[in-house]
ChimeraX commands (.cxc) that place a marker at each C-alpha (Angstrom):
marker #1 position -0.58,-0.05,-0.13 radius 0.5
marker #1 position 3.56,2.07,0.18 radius 0.5
marker #1 position 3.37,2.35,-3.37 radius 0.5
marker #1 position -0.12,3.72,-3.79 radius 0.5
marker #1 position 0.32,5.88,-1.21 radius 0.5
marker #1 position 3.77,6.99,-2.41 radius 0.5
marker #1 position 2.05,7.78,-6.03 radius 0.5
marker #1 position -0.08,10.81,-5.09 radius 0.5
marker #1 position -3.25,8.72,-6.88 radius 0.5
marker #1 position -6.70,7.81,-5.43 radius 0.5
marker #1 position -7.93,4.63,-4.74 radius 0.5
marker #1 position -9.61,4.77,-7.93 radius 0.5
marker #1 position -7.29,5.86,-9.68 radius 0.5
marker #1 position -4.68,3.82,-8.85 radius 0.5
marker #1 position -6.83,0.99,-9.14 radius 0.5
marker #1 position -7.87,1.71,-13.09 radius 0.5
marker #1 position -4.32,2.25,-13.20 radius 0.5
marker #1 position -2.70,-1.41,-12.18 radius 0.5
marker #1 position -5.83,-3.67,-13.12 radius 0.5
marker #1 position -7.44,-4.00,-9.84 radius 0.5
marker #1 position -10.76,-3.31,-8.50 radius 0.5
marker #1 position -11.28,-0.46,-6.13 radius 0.5
marker #1 position -12.48,-2.84,-3.56 radius 0.5
marker #1 position -10.41,-5.49,-3.71 radius 0.5
marker #1 position -6.89,-2.38,-3.38 radius 0.5
marker #1 position -9.48,-0.69,-0.62 radius 0.5
marker #1 position -9.79,-4.42,1.50 radius 0.5
marker #1 position -5.61,-5.03,1.00 radius 0.5
marker #1 position -5.61,-1.89,2.93 radius 0.5
marker #1 position -7.29,-2.58,5.47 radius 0.5
marker #1 position -5.42,-5.88,6.37 radius 0.5
marker #1 position -1.89,-4.24,5.92 radius 0.5
marker #1 position -3.34,-1.07,7.97 radius 0.5
marker #1 position -4.32,-3.59,10.65 radius 0.5
marker #1 position -7.90,-2.35,10.46 radius 0.5
marker #1 position -9.37,-5.69,8.57 radius 0.5
marker #1 position -11.59,-8.74,9.85 radius 0.5
marker #1 position -8.18,-10.49,11.42 radius 0.5
marker #1 position -7.68,-10.46,15.01 radius 0.5
marker #1 position -3.99,-10.41,14.95 radius 0.5
marker #1 position -2.21,-7.22,13.38 radius 0.5
marker #1 position -0.82,-7.78,9.32 radius 0.5
marker #1 position 2.14,-8.41,9.71 radius 0.5
marker #1 position 4.51,-6.04,7.54 radius 0.5
marker #1 position 3.96,-6.51,3.86 radius 0.5
marker #1 position 6.83,-7.66,1.92 radius 0.5
marker #1 position 5.10,-8.44,-1.41 radius 0.5
marker #1 position 3.66,-6.20,-4.50 radius 0.5
marker #1 position 1.10,-6.52,-6.88 radius 0.5
marker #1 position 1.97,-8.36,-9.82 radius 0.5
marker #1 position 0.09,-8.57,-13.06 radius 0.5
marker #1 position -0.21,-12.95,-14.06 radius 0.5
marker #1 position -1.45,-13.61,-17.21 radius 0.5
marker #1 position -3.02,-17.71,-18.00 radius 0.5
marker #1 position -1.75,-18.56,-21.12 radius 0.5
marker #1 position -3.21,-22.12,-22.94 radius 0.5
marker #1 position -0.59,-24.56,-21.56 radius 0.5
marker #1 position 1.40,-26.50,-23.78 radius 0.5
marker #1 position 1.56,-30.63,-23.33 radius 0.5
marker #1 position 4.56,-31.16,-21.53 radius 0.5
marker #1 position 5.92,-28.10,-19.74 radius 0.5
marker #1 position 5.05,-24.05,-19.06 radius 0.5
marker #1 position 7.00,-21.01,-19.13 radius 0.5
marker #1 position 7.42,-18.74,-16.11 radius 0.5
marker #1 position 8.14,-15.27,-17.23 radius 0.5
marker #1 position 9.38,-12.42,-14.47 radius 0.5
marker #1 position 10.37,-9.24,-15.61 radius 0.5
marker #1 position 12.19,-10.19,-18.60 radius 0.5
marker #1 position 13.30,-13.25,-17.84 radius 0.5
marker #1 position 11.71,-16.65,-18.99 radius 0.5
marker #1 position 11.82,-19.66,-17.02 radius 0.5
marker #1 position 11.02,-22.85,-18.78 radius 0.5
marker #1 position 8.70,-25.52,-16.32 radius 0.5
marker #1 position 8.72,-29.03,-17.24 radius 0.5
marker #1 position 7.09,-31.92,-15.61 radius 0.5
marker #1 position 8.56,-33.39,-12.62 radius 0.5
marker #1 position 10.25,-29.54,-11.66 radius 0.5
marker #1 position 10.99,-28.67,-7.51 radius 0.5
marker #1 position 8.66,-25.99,-6.47 radius 0.5
marker #1 position 10.36,-25.01,-3.54 radius 0.5
marker #1 position 13.12,-23.98,-6.21 radius 0.5
marker #1 position 10.92,-22.57,-8.42 radius 0.5
marker #1 position 9.57,-20.34,-5.31 radius 0.5
marker #1 position 13.67,-19.80,-4.83 radius 0.5
marker #1 position 14.03,-18.24,-8.47 radius 0.5
marker #1 position 10.97,-16.20,-9.25 radius 0.5
marker #1 position 11.80,-14.84,-5.87 radius 0.5
marker #1 position 15.10,-13.79,-6.48 radius 0.5
marker #1 position 14.25,-12.72,-10.13 radius 0.5
marker #1 position 11.44,-10.38,-8.31 radius 0.5
marker #1 position 13.70,-8.44,-6.25 radius 0.5
marker #1 position 14.46,-10.76,-3.16 radius 0.5
marker #1 position 11.72,-10.03,-1.09 radius 0.5
marker #1 position 10.91,-12.78,0.98 radius 0.5
marker link #1:1,2 radius 0.2
marker link #1:2,3 radius 0.2
marker link #1:3,4 radius 0.2
marker link #1:4,5 radius 0.2
marker link #1:5,6 radius 0.2
marker link #1:6,7 radius 0.2
marker link #1:7,8 radius 0.2
marker link #1:8,9 radius 0.2
marker link #1:9,10 radius 0.2
marker link #1:10,11 radius 0.2
marker link #1:11,12 radius 0.2
marker link #1:12,13 radius 0.2
marker link #1:13,14 radius 0.2
marker link #1:14,15 radius 0.2
marker link #1:15,16 radius 0.2
marker link #1:16,17 radius 0.2
marker link #1:17,18 radius 0.2
marker link #1:18,19 radius 0.2
marker link #1:19,20 radius 0.2
marker link #1:20,21 radius 0.2
marker link #1:21,22 radius 0.2
marker link #1:22,23 radius 0.2
marker link #1:23,24 radius 0.2
marker link #1:24,25 radius 0.2
marker link #1:25,26 radius 0.2
marker link #1:26,27 radius 0.2
marker link #1:27,28 radius 0.2
marker link #1:28,29 radius 0.2
marker link #1:29,30 radius 0.2
marker link #1:30,31 radius 0.2
marker link #1:31,32 radius 0.2
marker link #1:32,33 radius 0.2
marker link #1:33,34 radius 0.2
marker link #1:34,35 radius 0.2
marker link #1:35,36 radius 0.2
marker link #1:36,37 radius 0.2
marker link #1:37,38 radius 0.2
marker link #1:38,39 radius 0.2
marker link #1:39,40 radius 0.2
marker link #1:40,41 radius 0.2
marker link #1:41,42 radius 0.2
marker link #1:42,43 radius 0.2
marker link #1:43,44 radius 0.2
marker link #1:44,45 radius 0.2
marker link #1:45,46 radius 0.2
marker link #1:46,47 radius 0.2
marker link #1:47,48 radius 0.2
marker link #1:48,49 radius 0.2
marker link #1:49,50 radius 0.2
marker link #1:50,51 radius 0.2
marker link #1:51,52 radius 0.2
marker link #1:52,53 radius 0.2
marker link #1:53,54 radius 0.2
marker link #1:54,55 radius 0.2
marker link #1:55,56 radius 0.2
marker link #1:56,57 radius 0.2
marker link #1:57,58 radius 0.2
marker link #1:58,59 radius 0.2
marker link #1:59,60 radius 0.2
marker link #1:60,61 radius 0.2
marker link #1:61,62 radius 0.2
marker link #1:62,63 radius 0.2
marker link #1:63,64 radius 0.2
marker link #1:64,65 radius 0.2
marker link #1:65,66 radius 0.2
marker link #1:66,67 radius 0.2
marker link #1:67,68 radius 0.2
marker link #1:68,69 radius 0.2
marker link #1:69,70 radius 0.2
marker link #1:70,71 radius 0.2
marker link #1:71,72 radius 0.2
marker link #1:72,73 radius 0.2
marker link #1:73,74 radius 0.2
marker link #1:74,75 radius 0.2
marker link #1:75,76 radius 0.2
marker link #1:76,77 radius 0.2
marker link #1:77,78 radius 0.2
marker link #1:78,79 radius 0.2
marker link #1:79,80 radius 0.2
marker link #1:80,81 radius 0.2
marker link #1:81,82 radius 0.2
marker link #1:82,83 radius 0.2
marker link #1:83,84 radius 0.2
marker link #1:84,85 radius 0.2
marker link #1:85,86 radius 0.2
marker link #1:86,87 radius 0.2
marker link #1:87,88 radius 0.2
marker link #1:88,89 radius 0.2
marker link #1:89,90 radius 0.2
marker link #1:90,91 radius 0.2
marker link #1:91,92 radius 0.2
marker link #1:92,93 radius 0.2
marker link #1:93,94 radius 0.2
view
């Protein structure tokens, strides 16, 4: 939510420019700020919104794109290793 505040845009405009619904953005902001329905306070956010586009899956594998990097994922891949690779490509946030 820091990015939205830093942008200086209204929630509606920020949502529109980032392909989000205003309601979803406001619910996430409430969770992050600790105003949501959780009993415990929300942890400090370490993630960012990303656009996810799902293309028809080819038989035998898929390609994961993070920025300019493309990672081919074949059947039998190590899911933990893939998570680490994507996290590293996204800037190392854990």
